[in-house]
C-alpha positions in Angstrom: -0.1 -0.1 0.0 1.4 3.6 -0.6 2.4 5.7 2.2 -0.2 8.7 2.0 0.3 11.9 3.6 -1.9 15.1 3.5 -0.8 18.5 3.9 -3.1 21.2 5.3 -2.0 24.7 3.9 -2.3 27.5 6.2 -1.8 31.3 5.4 0.3 33.9 6.7 -0.1 37.8 6.5 -2.5 37.6 3.7 -4.4 40.8 3.0 -5.8 39.6 -0.5 -7.3 36.5 -1.5 -4.9 33.9 -2.3 -5.0 30.3 -3.3 -3.4 28.9 -0.2 -7.2 28.3 1.3 -8.8 26.4 -1.7 -6.6 23.3 -2.0 -5.5 20.2 -0.3 -2.2 18.8 -0.6 -1.3 15.0 -0.6 2.2 13.2 -0.6 2.0 9.5 -2.0 5.1 7.4 -1.6 4.8 4.3 -4.2 5.9 1.1 -3.0 8.2 -1.5 -4.3 5.7 -3.9 -6.0 3.7 -1.1 -7.8 3.1 -2.0 -11.6 3.2 0.8 -14.5 0.1 2.7 -14.1 -1.1 5.9 -15.3 -0.8 8.6 -12.5 -4.5 9.7 -12.7 -5.8 6.1 -12.3 -3.1 5.6 -9.4 -4.3 8.6 -7.6 -8.0 7.7 -7.9 -7.1 4.4 -6.3 -5.3 5.7 -3.6 -6.8 8.9 -2.6 -10.1 9.0 -0.8 -13.1 11.1 -1.7 -11.7 12.3 -4.6 -12.9 12.3 -8.6 -11.8 12.0 -11.7 -12.1 15.3 -12.9 -10.4 16.8 -9.8 -7.5 14.6 -10.6 -7.3 15.4 -14.2 -8.0 19.0 -13.5 -4.9 19.0 -11.0 -2.4 17.2 -14.0 -3.7 19.8 -16.5 -2.8 22.9 -13.9 0.8 21.2 -13.3 -0.2 20.5 -10.0 0.9 16.6 -10.0 4.6 16.5 -9.4 6.5 13.1 -9.8 10.1 13.3 -8.1 9.9 17.2 -8.1 8.6 17.7 -11.7 5.4 18.4 -13.2 3.6 15.5 -15.2 1.0 14.7 -17.3 -2.0 12.8 -16.5 -0.6 9.8 -18.7 2.8 9.7 -16.8 3.3 6.1 -15.7 3.8 5.5 -11.8 6.8 3.7 -11.0 7.9 1.9 -7.4 9.4 4.3 -5.2 8.0 7.4 -7.1 7.3 10.5 -4.8 4.1 11.8 -6.0 2.7 15.0 -4.5 -0.7 16.6 -5.7 -2.3 19.6 -4.9 -6.5 19.3 -5.4 -9.0 21.5 -5.5 -11.1 21.3 -2.3 -14.6 19.6 -2.4 -17.7 21.5 -1.2 -18.0 21.8 2.6 -20.6 23.9 4.4 -18.9 26.6 5.5 -21.1 27.9 8.3 -19.1 29.0 11.3 -20.4 27.7 14.5 -20.0 29.6 17.8 -17.4 27.7 19.9 -16.4 28.8 23.9 -12.7 28.9 23.1 -10.9 31.8 25.2 -9.8 35.0 23.5 -7.0 37.6 24.4 -8.8 40.9 23.6 -6.2 43.4 23.7 -8.9 46.2 22.6 -12.8 46.4 21.4 -15.5 49.0 20.8 -18.9 49.1 18.7 -16.4 49.0 15.3 -14.0 46.2 15.9 -11.9 44.2 18.0 -7.9 43.6 18.2 -7.2 40.1 19.3 -3.8 38.6 20.5 -3.6 35.0 18.7 -1.6 32.2 20.1 0.4 30.1 18.1 -1.2 27.1 17.1 -4.6 28.5 16.7 -6.0 28.3 13.1 -7.3 31.4 12.0 -10.3 30.2 9.8 -11.8 27.1 9.3 -10.7 25.0 6.3 -10.1 21.6 5.0 -9.0 19.6 8.3 -9.9 22.7 10.5 -13.4 23.3 10.2 -14.1 23.6 14.3 -11.5 25.2 17.2 -10.6 28.3 15.1 -10.2 31.8 15.8 -13.4 32.6 14.0 -15.2 30.1 16.0 -13.7 31.8 19.2 -15.0 35.2 17.8 -18.6 33.8 16.9 -18.9 32.9 20.4 -17.7 36.1 21.9 -20.0 38.1 19.9 -22.9 35.5 19.7 -25.2 38.2 21.7 -24.1 41.1 19.5 -27.5 41.7 17.6 -25.7 42.9 14.2 -22.7 40.6 14.0 -23.2 37.7 11.8 -19.8 35.5 11.6 -21.0 34.1 8.2 -21.5 37.6 6.7 -18.3 38.0 4.7 -18.7 41.8 4.7 -17.7 41.8 8.4 -14.9 39.7 10.4 -11.5 39.1 9.9 -9.7 41.9 8.0 -6.2 40.1 7.1 -4.7 36.6 8.5 -1.7 35.2 10.0 -0.3 31.7 9.9 -1.4 28.9 12.3 1.7 28.5 14.1 2.5 32.4 14.0 1.5 34.3 17.3 0.3 37.9 17.5 -2.1 40.8 16.9 -5.3 40.9 14.2 -8.1 42.9 13.8 -11.5 42.0 13.4 -14.5 44.7 11.9 -17.7 44.4 13.7 -19.3 46.2 10.7 -19.4 46.4 6.9 -18.5 50.1 7.1 -15.3 49.1 9.5 -13.9 46.2 7.3 -14.5 48.5 4.2 -12.2 51.2 5.8 -9.8 48.9 7.1 -9.5 46.7 4.0 -8.7 49.8 2.0 -6.1 50.9 4.7 -4.4 47.3 4.3 -4.8 48.0 0.6 -3.1 51.0 0.2 -0.4 50.0 2.9 -1.0 52.6 5.3 -1.5 50.2 8.2 1.6 49.5 10.7 2.6 46.1 11.1 5.8 44.9 12.7 6.8 41.4 13.4 9.7 39.8 15.5 11.5 36.5 14.2 14.5 34.6 15.3 16.4 33.8 12.1 19.5 31.7 11.3 22.8 33.3 10.8 24.3 36.7 11.8 24.1 39.8 9.4 26.8 42.2 8.2 24.6 45.0 8.3 22.1 46.4 10.7 18.9 46.5 8.3 18.0 46.0 4.8 15.2 45.8 2.6 13.9 42.7 0.6 11.9 43.1 -2.5 10.9 40.2 -4.7 7.8 38.6 -5.9 5.9 36.0 -3.6 4.1 32.8 -5.7 4.0 29.0 -5.4 7.4 27.4 -5.4 7.6 25.3 -8.9 9.6 22.6 -6.7 7.1 22.4 -3.7 3.8 23.9 -4.0 3.4 23.3 -0.5 5.4 26.7 -0.1 6.3 29.9 -1.4 9.2 31.3 -3.3 10.7 34.4 -4.2 10.8 35.8 -8.2 12.5 38.8 -9.5 10.6 42.1 -8.8 10.2 42.5 -12.6 8.9 38.8 -13.0 5.1 38.3 -14.1 5.4 35.4 -11.5 3.9 36.0 -8.2 3.0 39.2 -6.6 4.8 42.3 -5.6 6.1 41.9 -2.0 8.5 44.0 0.0 10.0 43.5 3.6 11.9 45.4 5.6 14.2 44.4 8.6 16.3 45.5 11.5 18.7 43.2 13.6 17.6 43.8 17.1 20.2 41.1 18.9 23.0 39.2 17.8 23.3 35.6 19.1 26.4 34.7 16.7 24.3 31.7 15.1 21.1 33.5 15.0 19.9 37.0 15.0 16.3 38.5 16.6 14.9 40.8 13.6 12.1 43.2 13.4 10.1 42.7 10.0 8.2 45.6 8.7 5.5 44.8 6.0 4.8 47.0 3.1 2.7 44.2 1.5 0.9 41.1 2.7 1.7 37.9 0.8 1.2 34.4 2.0 4.3 33.5 4.0 6.1 36.7 2.9 8.4 37.4 5.8 9.4 33.4 5.7 9.9 32.9 2.2 11.5 36.8 2.0 14.0 35.8 4.9 15.0 32.2 3.4 15.4 33.7 0.1 18.3 36.0 1.7 19.8 33.1 3.5 18.3 33.4 6.9 15.3 31.2 7.4 13.2 31.5 10.4 14.4 29.2 13.2 12.4 26.0 13.9 10.6 27.0 10.7 9.9 23.3 9.3 8.4 24.4 5.8 11.3 26.8 4.9 14.3 24.6 6.1 14.7 26.3 9.2 14.2 23.0 11.4 17.6 22.0 10.6 21.1 23.1 12.0 22.1 25.9 9.4 24.8 27.6 11.4 27.1 26.7 14.3 29.8 24.0 15.4 29.6 19.9 15.1 30.2 19.5 18.4 27.5 17.1 20.1 27.0 19.5 23.0 26.0 22.2 20.3 23.7 19.8 18.7 22.2 18.8 21.8 21.5 22.5 22.4 19.9 23.0 19.3 17.8 20.2 19.5 16.5 21.8 22.9 16.0 24.9 21.4 13.6 23.3 18.9 11.9 21.2 21.8 11.3 24.6 23.5 9.8 26.4 20.5 8.8 23.6 18.1 7.3 26.4 15.6 8.9 29.0 13.3 9.7 31.8 15.9 7.7 34.7 14.1 5.4 37.0 16.3 3.1 39.7 14.8 3.9 42.1 17.6 2.7 45.7 16.4 -0.4 46.7 14.8 -1.4 50.2 13.8 -4.2 51.7 11.9 -6.6 54.6 11.7 -10.1 53.8 13.4 -12.6 53.9 10.6 -15.1 55.7 12.9 -13.0 58.4 14.5 -10.1 58.8 12.5 -7.8 58.3 15.2 -4.7 56.6 14.5 -4.3 53.6 17.0 -1.4 51.6 17.9 -1.1 48.1 19.5 2.0 45.9 20.8 1.8 42.7 22.3 4.7 40.9 24.4 6.2 38.1 22.9 5.1 34.7 24.0 6.3 32.7 26.8 7.9 30.0 24.0 9.8 32.6 22.1 10.8 34.7 25.4 12.3 31.3 27.1 13.7 30.7 23.7 15.9 33.8 23.3 16.8 34.0 26.8 18.6 30.7 26.0 20.0 31.9 23.0 21.6 35.0 25.2 23.0 32.7 27.6 24.6 30.9 25.0 26.1 34.0 23.0 27.5 34.7 26.5 29.4 31.5 26.9 30.9 31.4 23.3 
């Protein structure tokens, strides 16, 4: 039997609609006894709850890859092939139900609320995560609000952050507030700052990364950076400032001009500084440092202490849609990140 793994794709720093939430991902490792079989027929047999049309559409769109390369539907599967496929997600009842989930509310009035999302909490229901999300929690909190309908697309979340990213988000309670706030994100007048621990040291104290963000053709489960003048992907700019240096890692502040899927994670990897403990972008490997067993154990302990990408949406600023007042919010780094940084500070003092 083939070994099948399903991937649930998350979005991060999304201000506009992106394909990330519209697909489900699978990885299939073909067993040693497999006879030559067309890849479309093979997937129909080995993937549950799918259809010939979905599989063929994926093949025609270049979303079926074998050993890292896109293939046609007529490709003959061989033993030990590694197949990655991205399928259109099937229809699902998308009505959001209220669930009693704790919320860290930083600010709230009649027009909006600002929440501090913990790492591990999915923002929006989707395939594999139809319950237990931030929106389910907001629905519960506002269940007695006479004008708030969690299923109305004209109100609610104005932007998103990835499941394993912690930090600040703004939620609109009225259509007018969402329109006003949405325009601020679109016009890049909001203020958003993230703190991230990344691999490596920097020769400079600050820098600017410009490069289009689009699906990685070698791995469609993550994003890649393309030249700014390329027609591939969407324009993206990230500014970074070094806050602390620990020798083999650095704490940086990232300021966003744009909000693309996985923007910080892709941009920092592009310049050779993947986020620490970021499995999808290679930051869960020892990328800098020594080969000593003591250092390897130190890094393993760090990964256990914070087993997620070290990224926190620390600051969020915007103009209030009703009063016109400039508002700025900041959240403290969560315990897993503060403990990790203290561990690196102590290490840097010893070497």
